N, C-alpha and C positions, 0 to 999 in steps of 0.2 A: 504494500500500500504506500502511496506517495505521501510525503509530508504536506501538511496544509497550514497556511498562515492565516490568522484572524486577528482582530483588534478587540480590545475591551471598550465597551461603550461608556458614555458618561454616567450611566446607571450601574456600571460594574458588570454588565452582561457580555457574554461572548456567544458567537454563532458557531455551532458545531457544523462543519461542512456536510452537505447533503449525502455525499458518498459514505461518510463515516456514520451518520445517523442511520442510513438505510442498512448498512452492513451489520451494525451492532444493536439495532433495535431501539435507538434513542428517538422515541416518538413524543409528540406533544403530550404533556402531562406526566410523563414517566419520571419517577424519582431517581436521583443520582446521589452518590456519595463522593465527596471530594476529599482525598487524603493527601496531605503534604508529604513529600518524600525528601525534599531538600529545599534550599532557599529559592531554587529556580525550577523545580519540577513538582507537578501535581499528578495524581492518578484520579481519573474520573471513572467511576464504576456505576453501571446501571443496576438499580435495585431490582432483583428478580420479581416478576409478576407472580401473583398467587397461583395462577394456573401452571406456571413453570415449577413452582415448589410442589404443588400437589402431584404433578407427574413424577417428581423425584420420590415423594413419600408414598406413592400409591401402593407399592409392594409392601411397605412397612406398616400399612394401615394408619399412617400418621394423619391423613386427611380427616378421618373421624375424630381422632384425638384433638386436632386443632379446632374443629367445629365445636366440640364439647367444651373445650377450654374457653373459646370465645363466647359461647352461650353462658357459661358460668360468670365470666367477666361482665357481660351485659347485665345479668341479674344483679350483680354487686353494684354496678353503676346506677341502675334504676333505683335500687334501695337507697343509695346515698343521695340521689337527686330528690327522692321522696322525703327523706329526712330533712334535707336542706329546705325544701319547699314548705314543709310543715312549720319550720321555725320562723317563717316570715309572715 
């Protein structure tokens, strides 16, 4: 892959060239992690989509575990919200 040059905008934004976005799945709304490596080098990683993770966990039955954990977390959040709402 060829090197690409881009500039940082006045708002601190950079444009990832189309060729790179398409090749590595950097679509609108995709989350990325930026990791500093040195004073002049950063690594930009695309956060895997849930569907990609579920594919990896499918054989290990982790999908079901993740859904149950999220359901448990949602119930806890609902209870906290209810408690806060009752206080006002």
